[in-house]
C-alpha positions in Angstrom: 0.0 0.0 0.0 2.8 2.4 0.9 4.4 1.7 -2.5 1.2 2.6 -4.3 0.9 5.9 -2.3 4.5 6.8 -3.2 3.8 5.9 -6.9 0.7 8.1 -7.0 2.6 11.0 -5.3 5.4 10.7 -7.9 2.8 10.7 -10.7 1.1 13.8 -9.4 4.4 15.6 -9.1 5.2 14.7 -12.7 1.9 16.0 -13.9 2.4 19.2 -12.1 5.9 19.6 -13.7 4.4 19.0 -17.1 1.7 21.6 -16.5 4.5 24.1 -15.6 6.3 23.3 -18.8 3.2 23.9 -20.8 2.7 27.3 -19.1 6.3 28.2 -20.2 5.7 27.4 -23.9 6.9 30.4 -26.0 4.3 29.8 -28.7 1.0 31.2 -27.4 -1.0 29.0 -29.8 0.7 25.8 -28.7 0.3 26.8 -25.1 -3.4 27.6 -25.4 -4.1 24.4 -27.4 -2.3 22.2 -24.9 -4.0 23.8 -21.9 -7.4 23.4 -23.6 -6.6 19.7 -24.2 -5.7 19.1 -20.6 -8.8 20.9 -19.4 -11.0 18.9 -21.8 -9.6 15.7 -20.5 -10.1 16.8 -16.9 -13.7 17.8 -17.6 -14.4 14.4 -19.3 -13.0 12.3 -16.6 -14.6 14.5 -14.0 -18.0 14.1 -15.6 -17.4 10.3 -15.7 -16.7 10.2 -12.0 -19.8 12.3 -11.3 -21.9 9.9 -13.4 -20.5 6.9 -11.5 -21.5 8.5 -8.2 -24.9 9.4 -9.5 -25.6 5.9 -10.8 -24.3 4.3 -7.6 -26.6 6.5 -5.5 -29.7 6.2 -7.8 -29.6 2.5 -8.5 -28.5 1.0 -5.2 -26.8 -1.7 -7.2 -23.6 -3.4 -6.2 -20.9 -5.7 -7.5 -21.3 -6.9 -11.1 -24.7 -5.3 -11.5 -23.2 -1.9 -10.8 -20.4 -2.5 -13.2 -22.8 -3.5 -16.0 -24.8 -0.3 -15.2 -21.7 1.7 -15.6 -20.9 0.0 -19.0 -24.4 0.9 -20.3 -23.6 4.6 -19.9 -22.3 6.1 -23.1 -19.4 8.1 -21.5 -18.4 5.4 -19.1 -18.7 2.7 -21.7 -16.4 4.6 -24.1 -13.8 5.1 -21.4 -13.9 1.4 -20.5 -13.2 0.6 -24.1 -10.4 3.1 -24.3 -8.7 1.4 -21.4 -9.6 -2.1 -22.4 -11.8 -2.5 -19.3 -15.3 -3.1 -20.8 -17.1 -5.8 -18.8 -19.3 -6.9 -21.6 -17.7 -9.1 -24.3 -17.7 -7.9 -27.9 -20.0 -10.6 -29.2 -22.7 -9.7 -26.6 -22.4 -6.0 -27.5 -22.8 -6.7 -31.2 -25.9 -8.9 -30.5 -27.4 -6.1 -28.4 -26.7 -3.6 -31.2 -28.6 -5.7 -33.7 -31.7 -5.4 -31.5 -31.8 -1.7 -32.5 -32.1 -2.3 -36.2 -34.2 -5.4 -36.3 -37.5 -3.4 -36.2 -36.5 -1.6 -39.4 -35.4 -4.8 -41.2 -38.4 -6.8 -40.0 -40.8 -4.1 -41.2 -39.5 -4.7 -44.7 -39.8 -8.5 -44.3 -36.2 -9.1 -43.5 -33.9 -9.8 -40.6 -30.2 -10.0 -39.6 -28.5 -12.9 -37.9 -25.3 -12.8 -36.0 -23.3 -15.9 -37.1 -20.2 -15.4 -35.0 -17.5 -13.1 -33.9 -14.0 -14.4 -34.7 -10.7 -12.6 -34.3 -12.5 -9.4 -33.7 -14.6 -9.7 -36.9 -18.3 -10.0 -36.7 -20.0 -12.2 -39.3 -23.7 -11.5 -40.1 -26.3 -12.7 -42.6 -29.2 -10.7 -43.9 -32.3 -12.7 -44.4 -35.7 -12.4 -46.0 -36.4 -9.5 -48.3 -33.1 -7.9 -47.3 -31.1 -10.9 -48.6 -29.9 -10.2 -52.1 -31.7 -6.8 -52.4 -29.6 -4.2 -54.2 -30.6 -1.6 -51.6 -29.2 -3.8 -48.8 -25.7 -2.2 -49.1 -26.9 1.2 -48.1 -29.3 -0.2 -45.5 -26.4 -2.0 -43.9 -24.0 0.9 -44.0 -26.5 3.4 -42.5 -28.3 1.2 -40.0 -26.6 -2.0 -39.0 -23.0 -0.7 -39.3 -23.8 2.4 -37.3 -25.5 0.5 -34.5 -22.7 -2.1 -34.3 -19.8 0.3 -34.3 -21.5 2.5 -31.8 -21.7 -0.4 -29.4 -18.5 -2.1 -30.4 -16.0 0.5 -31.8 -13.2 -2.0 -30.9 -14.5 -4.4 -33.6 -11.8 -5.2 -36.2 -14.2 -5.8 -39.1 -17.7 -6.6 -40.2 -18.5 -9.2 -42.9 -22.1 -9.7 -44.1 -23.7 -12.3 -46.3 -26.7 -11.4 -48.3 -25.4 -8.0 -49.4 -25.2 -7.4 -53.2 -22.6 -5.0 -54.6 -23.2 -4.4 -58.3 -22.6 -6.2 -60.5 -23.6 -9.4 -58.5 -22.8 -12.8 -59.9 -25.9 -14.5 -61.4 -27.9 -16.4 -58.8 -25.8 -15.6 -55.8 -24.7 -12.8 -53.5 -21.2 -12.5 -52.1 -20.2 -11.4 -48.6 -19.2 -7.8 -48.3 -16.6 -6.7 -45.8 -16.9 -3.2 -44.2 -13.8 -1.6 -42.7 -14.3 -0.4 -39.1 -14.1 3.3 -38.5 -11.2 3.0 -36.2 -9.1 1.7 -39.2 -10.4 4.0 -41.9 -7.8 6.4 -43.2 -8.3 9.9 -44.5 -8.5 13.5 -43.6 -10.6 15.0 -40.8 -13.1 16.2 -43.4 -13.4 12.7 -44.8 -13.9 11.2 -41.4 -16.6 13.8 -40.6 -18.3 12.9 -43.9 -18.3 9.2 -42.8 -20.0 10.2 -39.5 -22.5 12.4 -41.2 -23.5 9.6 -43.6 -24.5 7.4 -40.8 -26.3 10.1 -38.7 -30.0 9.6 -37.8 -32.2 12.6 -38.5 -35.6 13.2 -36.9 -38.5 13.8 -39.4 -40.0 16.9 -38.0 -43.8 17.3 -37.8 -44.6 13.6 -37.6 -46.8 12.6 -34.7 -46.6 9.0 -33.6 -50.1 7.7 -32.9 -50.4 4.5 -30.9 -52.9 2.0 -32.3 -52.8 3.5 -35.8 -54.2 1.0 -38.3 -54.8 3.1 -41.4 -52.5 3.9 -44.3 -51.1 7.2 -45.4 -48.5 8.9 -47.6 -46.6 12.0 -46.7 -43.9 13.9 -48.7 -41.1 15.2 -46.4 -37.7 16.7 -46.9 -34.8 15.6 -44.7 -31.3 17.1 -45.0 -32.4 18.6 -48.4 -33.4 15.2 -49.7 -37.1 14.5 -50.7 -38.5 11.4 -49.1 -41.9 9.6 -49.0 -43.0 8.6 -45.6 -45.5 5.7 -45.8 -47.7 4.3 -43.0 -49.2 0.9 -43.5 -51.2 -0.8 -40.7 -49.4 1.2 -38.0 -45.9 0.6 -39.4 -43.7 3.4 -40.9 -41.6 3.1 -44.0 -39.4 5.7 -45.8 -38.4 5.7 -49.5 -36.7 8.2 -51.8 -39.5 10.2 -53.4 -38.9 9.0 -56.9 -40.4 6.3 -59.1 -37.8 4.0 -60.4 -39.6 3.6 -63.7 -40.5 7.2 -64.7 -38.5 9.2 -62.2 -41.7 11.1 -61.2 -42.3 12.1 -57.5 -44.6 9.8 -55.6 -46.5 12.0 -53.3 -49.5 11.7 -55.6 -49.3 8.0 -55.8 -52.2 5.7 -54.8 -51.8 3.4 -51.8 -53.8 0.2 -52.1 -53.1 -2.3 -49.3 -49.3 -2.6 -49.3 -49.0 -1.6 -53.0 -47.9 1.9 -54.0 -49.1 2.8 -57.5 -47.2 5.6 -59.3 -49.7 8.3 -60.6 -47.5 8.9 -63.7 -46.7 5.5 -65.1 -48.9 3.1 -63.1 -46.0 1.0 -61.8 -46.9 -0.8 -58.5 -44.4 -1.2 -55.7 -44.7 -3.3 -52.5 -44.2 -0.9 -49.6 -43.7 -3.7 -47.0 -41.2 -5.7 -49.2 -38.3 -3.2 -49.6 -40.1 -1.4 -52.5 -40.0 -4.3 -54.9 -41.9 -3.6 -58.2 -44.8 -6.0 -58.5 -45.0 -5.9 -62.3 -41.3 -5.3 -63.3 -38.8 -7.4 -61.3 -35.8 -5.3 -62.4 -37.3 -2.2 -60.7 -37.4 -1.3 -57.0 -37.9 1.8 -54.9 -35.0 3.0 -52.7 -35.8 2.3 -49.1 -34.3 4.6 -46.4 -33.4 3.2 -43.0 -36.1 4.2 -40.5 -36.5 3.8 -36.7 -39.3 4.8 -34.4 -37.7 5.8 -31.1 -38.8 7.9 -28.2 -41.9 8.9 -30.0 -40.0 10.2 -33.0 -39.5 8.9 -36.5 -35.8 8.9 -37.5 -34.2 8.2 -40.9 -30.5 7.7 -41.8 -29.4 9.3 -45.0 -26.2 9.0 -47.1 -24.7 12.2 -48.6 -25.0 10.7 -52.0 -28.1 11.7 -53.9 -28.6 8.2 -55.2 -26.9 4.8 -54.6 -25.9 2.7 -57.6 -28.7 0.5 -58.9 -28.5 -3.1 -59.8 -30.9 -5.7 -61.2 -32.8 -7.6 -58.6 -32.2 -11.3 -59.0 -35.4 -13.4 -58.7 -35.5 -16.0 -56.0 
């Protein structure tokens, strides 16, 4: 114990000496930047300690239950990961993250299965309507990838079966590997773009009504991109507001059951099946990842105006 006290005292003295060195920097910009960095670190760890005290007081938990409660906090969980102290194994965190995106996938007749985590790489498989759908790549990038890397930023990679990257081989879809953000290279601007692409945006002016059983269409604009918000039997769906056949907007389309009929060309699309065209298998609408959370409808948009299209292989 005495050795630990002495070590802590020496460390504190070293920190104090470094602070004095920083204060003596001749370059005022370097001095101000370093002092701001030190203050930001102190504030972050101070807030973390305050949260630990609050959670301990409010929960009355102890032992492993208290540790798990700490890990569920965004700030504390990130610090645990930073210091390799997270109490929840990476496979469990990936599985928990998939719970967030399953409502969206299931609303389109699909699902995602966690196959395994091996050597820090998570292996997934898209199922149902999502499997082999050309829109699955953007769905994965903006929904599944975001949820997983938020819960497990220490993941080394993500490999998914059932995702088609054009041009697909006839009759089959190949696994696609996504590089985790911690290993992506590029400038600060490029990294900011990556974060922006995966950001969830709330659709303003949409009221969630419990017990809703009707159907409706609503034209909305999110991040300067026109979308079509569809409600079918109480479930919400979002698509790019553009017919894949004639390129006309769809706010004047007719909704019959789960079928969306374009007012300009008459093409019919299945809202509940990832926007598949019912009378032209090579056509499909472009679904947008959507979640209903905390009484709000959220969508995730890429910065690209339109993802590349590919023919939909019949199954």
